[in-house]
N, C-alpha and C positions, 0 to 999 in steps of 0.2 A: 564284939566289936560292932559298933553301930553304924556300919558303912551303908551306902546305897545297896550295895549287893545284899547285905545282911537283911535289910529291911524288905527288899523284894523277896529273899527266901522265906522269911517268916510269913509274909502275906500268901505266898504261893503253897507253901506247906499246909497252912490253914485250908485253903481252897481244895487242895487235893486230898487232904483227909476227909473233907466234909462231903466229897463227891457221892452222890447216890447211885445205887444201882451200879456198881462197879463191874460185875461181870458182864451185865448187858451192854453197859457203855464200851467197855474194852472189846468186846466181840464185834461191835459195830466199827470200832477203829480198826481193827486187825482185819477185817473184811475189806476196807477202804485201801489197805496196804497192799493188799493181795490183788487188787484190780489196777495197782500202778503199771502201765506199760513196762516201765524200766524193771520193776519187780518180776513180772513176768517172763522178760527177756534175760534176767539175771541167772547167772550158773552158781555163783557164790554170794551168800548172803549172811551177815551178821545180824542175829536176833539177840535181844537182851533178856535176860531171866528177871522177871519183875520181883521186887522186894517191896515191903511195906504197903504204901497206897499208890504206886505206880500203876501205869495201864498194865493190865494183865495179860501176859503173852502165852503162858505155858500151854493154854489148850489149842491154840493156834499153832504153836510150835511143834506140837505133837503130831499135828496132820502134816506139817511140811516135812517131817523126817520120812515121810512116806512117798515124797515126790521125787524127782530126779534132780532137784537142786542139792548143792553141798551146803549144809547148814553149820554155820559157825556161832560160836557164843564166846563172850569175853570173860575173863577171869581176872581177878585183883593180883597183882605181883609187883615187883620192882624191877627197874632196869639195872644196868652195870654200875650206875652211880648212886643208886639207892632211892631214885626217886619213884613214885607211884607210877604203875605202869599197867597196861592191859594187855595179857595174852589173849591169842585167838585159838579157840579149840575146834577141831572138826568133831562136830556131835553126831553121833549115829544112833544112840541109844541112852534114855534118860538114865539107866542103870550104871552109866559110866560116872555118874555125878555123885558128889558127897556135899555137905553144907560146909561151906566156908566162910569168908568174909561177910559179916552182917548177916549169917545164916542163908546167904544167897549159894544156890546150888552150883558147884564147879568140879573140874577133874581134879582127881587127887594128885597131891604134889608130886609123888614119886611117878608120875606119867606125864608131867608138864612138858618133857623134852623128847616124847616119842616123836620120831620123824614124820610119820603118816598122819599124825594128830595136829602138829604145830601148823598153822596157817599164817604167813606173811601178810601184813596189812596191804601190801600191794596186789593181792590176790582177791581182794574183796570187791565184789560189783555193786553192792547195795548195803548201806549200814542202817539199821534202826536204833535210834539214840533215844534214851530217856532223858527226863531233865526235871528240875523243880519247877521251872517256868520257861515259857517260850513267848515270843511275840510274833505277829504275823508277817514280820519281814525275815523270819528266820533265826533271829537273835535267840540264844539259849543261856538258861541259868542253871548250871548244874550244883552238885552238892558242895562243892569247894575243894575236893581232894585232887583234882586236876587229871584223873585217868583217862577221860576222853580227850582232853586239851593235848595230850601227848600222844594219843593215837592218831587222831585226824590229820595232823600234818604229813604222815607217812602214806596216805592213800594216793592211788592213781588219780589224776585230775579228772578222768570221765567216770569215777565212782560216784554214786548218788548218796547224799547222806540226808536220812529223813528224822525229823524231830517227832517223837510220839509222845502226845499227852491229851487230857481231857481238855475241852474247851474252857472250864473253869480256872484252869492253868495259865490261860493267855493272860498277859499284861499288855499295857499300852507300848512300852518299850524296854527291852531288857538292858540293863547296864553292861556294856560290852567294852572290854579293853583289847589293846593292841595283839594279844595272843589268842583272842577268843575267835571262833570259827562259827560263821553262820551256817545254818542248815539250807539245804537246797529247798526243801518242802518241810512244813509242819502239818501233820495230820491229826485232827480231832474228829470228834463224833459227828461234828457238824460241817465240816470243810476240809479242804486241802490247800493249804496257803503257800504260794510259791515264795521262796526266800531269796535273798541275796547271794547266797552260796559262799564259796571260799574267797572271800576278799578280806584285805586288811580293813580294820576300823579306823576310819578317819573323820 
């Protein structure tokens, strides 16, 4: 379908795939995340595990497991109505994980309901969110499956949402709809852009 979002996705996928020196640039971006005052003060942080050409997080995530922060990762599941949904898992060791949807590491399904591993969205202080494209106002364009769209409305109002991308993924303005959520910040290797945050598009 040749919608405005679809056109933006195609352009941004190409830019993300073509990004040079992904390991080096990803390290710079992750270091900027760690320097955020809100991150340093946070007790519970959701990191994503990168796939394909996304900003690479695994090396930094490994180091964060040795800190006093509670590290959480998302995994793809369904809610009670059968809609795409993200579960939140308290990660303590990469040995807990197996390859899941799209080859992304996730906890095995038989452990998803373990009480000491399940983290409610309301417990998250900072979320690091990947995307196909972002703009400098915090607009985000995802893959279109709606996983983060269903998670973000359940956060506390003071939780910080940080979009993570290469500078090459930035576009002038993401096509936003009423249900879409703006990031509080978008971090690239070049800058940290303050976003509109959680407000309705109008």
